[in-house]
C-alpha positions in Angstrom: 126.4 112.2 90.5 123.8 114.3 92.2 122.9 113.5 95.8 120.0 111.1 96.3 116.9 112.7 97.7 113.8 111.2 99.1 110.1 111.2 98.6 107.5 109.7 100.9 104.3 108.0 99.7 101.3 109.1 101.7 98.0 107.4 102.3 95.6 109.0 104.8 93.7 106.6 107.1 90.4 105.8 105.6 91.1 107.4 102.3 91.5 104.4 99.9 91.4 104.5 96.2 88.1 103.7 94.6 89.3 100.5 93.0 89.7 98.9 96.5 87.7 95.7 96.9 86.1 94.4 100.1 86.7 91.1 101.8 84.7 88.2 100.3 85.1 89.4 96.7 86.6 86.2 95.4 85.2 85.0 92.1 84.9 81.6 90.4 87.2 81.2 87.4 88.1 78.5 85.0 90.6 76.0 86.2 93.9 77.1 84.7 96.9 75.9 86.6 99.0 72.7 86.7 100.6 71.8 90.0 104.0 70.3 90.7 105.6 69.5 94.1 109.0 71.1 94.4 111.7 68.6 95.4 113.2 68.4 98.9 116.9 68.6 99.5 116.8 65.5 101.6 113.9 63.2 102.4 113.1 64.7 105.8 113.9 68.4 104.9 111.3 71.0 104.0 112.0 73.3 101.0 110.6 76.8 101.8 110.4 78.8 98.5 111.0 82.6 98.4 111.5 83.9 94.9 110.9 82.7 91.3 112.4 84.3 88.2 111.4 84.2 84.5 113.6 81.2 83.9 111.5 79.3 86.4 114.4 79.1 88.9 113.2 79.1 92.5 115.2 80.4 95.4 114.5 79.0 98.9 115.6 77.7 102.2 116.2 74.1 103.3 117.5 73.1 106.7 119.4 76.3 107.3 120.9 76.3 103.8 120.1 78.6 100.9 119.1 76.5 97.9 118.3 77.1 94.2 115.9 75.0 92.2 116.8 75.0 88.5 115.9 72.6 85.6 114.4 70.0 88.0 117.3 69.9 90.5 118.1 71.6 93.8 121.5 73.1 94.3 122.8 73.7 97.8 124.5 77.2 97.5 125.7 77.0 101.1 128.3 74.5 99.8 129.9 77.4 97.8 131.0 79.0 101.0 134.6 78.5 102.2 134.9 75.2 104.2 135.6 77.1 107.4 132.2 78.7 107.2 130.1 75.8 106.0 129.9 74.0 109.3 129.8 77.0 111.6 126.7 78.8 110.5 123.6 79.1 108.4 122.6 80.8 105.2 119.4 82.7 104.3 118.1 83.6 100.9 117.5 87.3 100.2 116.9 87.8 96.5 117.0 86.2 93.0 117.2 88.1 89.7 116.1 87.0 86.2 119.7 86.1 85.3 119.8 83.5 88.1 122.1 85.6 90.4 121.5 84.9 94.1 121.9 87.3 97.0 122.1 85.6 100.4 123.2 86.1 104.0 125.6 84.0 106.1 125.2 84.1 109.8 126.4 82.4 113.0 130.1 83.1 112.6 130.5 86.5 114.4 128.8 89.3 112.4 126.6 88.5 109.4 128.2 88.4 106.0 126.6 88.9 102.6 127.3 87.0 99.4 126.4 87.2 95.7 126.4 84.2 93.4 127.0 85.6 89.9 127.5 83.3 86.9 128.2 80.4 89.3 131.0 82.3 91.2 130.7 83.4 94.8 131.4 87.1 95.5 132.0 88.2 99.2 130.1 91.5 99.3 131.1 92.1 102.9 134.8 91.9 102.0 134.2 94.2 99.0 132.5 96.8 101.1 132.4 96.5 104.9 130.6 94.3 107.4 128.6 97.4 108.3 126.7 97.2 105.0 123.7 94.9 105.0 122.4 94.0 101.6 118.7 93.1 101.1 117.8 93.3 97.4 119.1 93.5 93.8 117.9 94.0 90.2 118.8 92.6 86.8 121.3 95.3 85.8 123.9 95.1 88.6 122.3 97.2 91.3 122.0 96.2 94.9 120.5 98.0 97.9 120.5 97.8 101.7 121.3 99.8 104.8 124.4 100.6 106.9 124.9 101.6 110.6 127.9 103.7 110.0 126.2 107.0 110.9 122.7 106.2 112.3 121.0 103.9 109.9 121.4 104.9 106.3 120.1 103.4 103.0 122.6 102.8 100.3 122.8 101.5 96.7 125.8 99.6 95.3 126.6 99.6 91.6 129.9 98.6 89.8 131.8 98.6 93.1 130.5 102.1 94.2 128.5 102.8 97.3 126.0 105.6 97.2 124.3 106.8 100.4 120.6 107.6 99.8 118.4 110.2 101.4 121.3 112.1 103.0 119.6 115.4 102.3 116.2 114.3 103.6 116.6 115.2 107.3 115.6 111.7 108.4 117.7 110.1 111.2 117.2 106.6 109.8 116.7 105.5 106.2 116.5 101.9 104.9 116.3 100.7 101.3 114.3 97.5 100.9 114.0 96.9 97.1 114.8 98.3 93.7 113.7 97.7 90.1 115.4 97.7 86.7 114.7 101.4 86.0 116.5 102.5 89.2 113.5 103.1 91.5 114.5 102.4 95.1 111.9 102.0 97.9 112.2 101.6 101.6 111.3 103.4 104.8 112.6 106.3 107.0 112.0 107.8 110.4 113.4 110.4 112.8 114.6 107.8 115.3 111.3 106.2 116.4 110.3 103.0 114.6 106.6 103.3 115.0 106.7 106.7 113.3 108.3 105.2 110.2 107.0 106.2 106.7 107.3 104.4 103.4 109.7 106.2 101.0 111.0 106.1 97.5 114.5 107.3 96.9 115.2 109.5 93.8 118.4 111.0 92.4 117.2 114.5 91.3 114.1 115.5 93.2 112.7 115.6 96.8 108.9 115.6 96.5 107.2 114.8 99.8 104.1 112.7 99.0 103.5 111.3 102.5 103.4 107.5 103.3 101.2 104.5 103.4 101.3 102.7 106.8 103.4 99.7 105.9 106.9 98.9 104.8 107.4 98.5 101.1 108.8 95.1 100.2 108.9 95.1 96.4 108.8 97.5 93.4 108.3 96.3 89.9 109.5 97.8 86.6 106.2 99.6 86.1 106.8 101.5 89.3 104.1 99.7 91.3 105.0 99.3 95.0 103.9 96.3 97.1 103.7 95.8 100.9 101.8 93.2 102.8 98.7 95.5 103.0 99.0 97.9 100.1 99.5 98.1 96.4 100.4 101.5 95.0 100.0 102.2 91.3 102.3 104.7 89.4 99.4 107.1 89.2 99.2 107.3 93.0 96.1 105.0 93.3 96.4 102.7 96.3 94.6 99.4 96.9 94.1 98.3 100.4 94.9 94.6 99.9 93.8 93.5 103.4 90.4 95.0 102.6 90.4 93.1 99.3 90.9 89.8 101.2 94.6 89.1 101.1 98.1 89.7 102.6 100.5 90.4 99.7 103.7 88.4 99.4 104.9 88.8 95.8 104.0 90.3 92.5 105.2 90.6 88.9 105.8 93.3 86.3 102.1 93.0 85.2 100.9 94.1 88.6 99.5 90.7 89.6 99.8 90.0 93.3 99.9 86.7 95.1 99.6 85.9 98.9 97.4 84.4 101.5 93.7 85.1 102.2 92.7 87.0 105.2 89.7 84.7 105.6 90.6 81.1 106.8 89.1 77.9 105.5 88.7 75.2 108.2 91.3 77.0 110.3 93.8 77.4 107.4 94.9 80.3 105.2 94.4 79.9 101.5 96.8 80.8 98.7 95.3 83.5 96.5 96.0 85.6 93.4 94.8 89.2 93.0 94.7 90.3 89.4 93.6 94.0 88.9 90.6 93.9 91.2 89.8 90.1 91.0 90.7 87.9 93.9 90.8 84.2 93.2 91.5 81.2 95.6 94.2 79.1 94.0 92.7 75.9 95.4 89.9 76.6 92.9 92.2 76.9 89.9 93.8 73.4 90.0 92.0 70.3 89.0 92.6 67.7 90.1 94.3 68.8 93.3 95.5 65.2 94.0 95.4 65.7 97.8 96.8 69.3 97.8 95.7 72.2 99.9 97.4 75.4 99.0 98.1 77.6 102.0 100.2 80.5 100.8 101.5 81.8 97.5 104.8 83.7 98.0 105.9 84.8 94.5 104.9 85.0 90.8 107.0 85.6 87.7 106.2 87.4 84.5 105.2 84.1 82.9 102.5 83.6 85.5 104.3 80.8 87.3 103.5 80.8 91.1 105.4 79.3 94.0 104.2 78.7 97.5 103.6 76.1 100.1 100.7 74.0 101.4 99.9 70.4 102.3 100.1 67.4 100.1 98.4 64.4 101.7 98.6 66.4 105.0 102.4 66.8 104.7 104.0 70.2 104.3 105.3 70.7 100.8 106.3 73.5 98.4 104.5 73.8 95.1 104.9 75.3 91.7 101.9 76.3 89.7 102.2 76.7 85.9 99.5 78.2 83.7 97.8 75.7 81.3 99.4 76.1 77.9 
C-alpha cells in the first residue's frame, strides 16, 4: 500500500463562495415534520442524542452511559462492558454507522479504552491495537480512524485489523483524523506543533496536493465528499459556504448535503434548531404543527431519509426529539 499523503483545504479570510447567505435569510416553508419525544432511560435521566442512521436508530448519552434507541426502545450499551468496568467509570458515544455498529469510549478506569459494538458483540479495540490509539469515527465498510501519541500526534486508519499511519510524508508534527466516509476520504487537521496554527486537512493515499485550509476543524465528511465543520460547508468543487454567515452553527449533515444545527440568532434568549438545505435556512419550530408545547433548541444530526434528532424543551422540561418528514 502506498504511503498516505496529505492535502489541506484552504479558505482565505473574507473570500467566501458566492452561494453564501447572510444572517436573517430564513424563509417560511410549509409545515412538514412530525415530532416525537425520544424516551428517557429512567424517569429522571436526560437522553442526549448524538447520531441517527438510516434505520432510524439513535445513538446518545444518558447519565454517563452510552445508549442506543432502536425500534422504540433504549438499550444501555454500558452494560455490555465487563462487570469490573461497569461500576468504575463512564461511557461516551463516538459514532454510529448505518448497520447499527456503535463506537464508544470508556473512561474513569486508568487510561481511556475504546470499544466497538458489532452485530451485538463487544470488541475491545484498545486490546486489539494499543491504549495509545484513540478512535473517533467509522464508516459503513469496516474503516475506523483516530490519532495516536506514539510519535508526536499522528492520524491513523484501522481496517481489517491493520493500522495505517496517515500523513507521515507531509512534514506536519501533529496530524489528527476526525472522520471518514464510505469512499475512503479521511478528513482532520494538522499543525507544526502549535494548536492555533492548525489547518483542516484531507488525507489521500496517492497524492499530496496542498489546497490550504478553512479556519475550523472538520467534523464530518459525507459520501459526496462534502466536508462539514461548525462554521463551514465545503462542496466537492471547492465552493465553501460560511454557515455562521448564513445563520447557523452546523452540527450534522447527510449524504444529500443538508445541514442541521442551531441558529446564531436567539429567540427570547434561546437558540433555535434549524435546517440548511442548499441555500435555504429554515427554523424547525416553524415546520411542526402543532408543536404541543415543544420549543426546539438544537438539531444535532440528520439521516438520508430526512429524519432529524435534537433537543429542546417540552412543557419547559429538557427533552430529546425525533422529527420525521410527513409521508
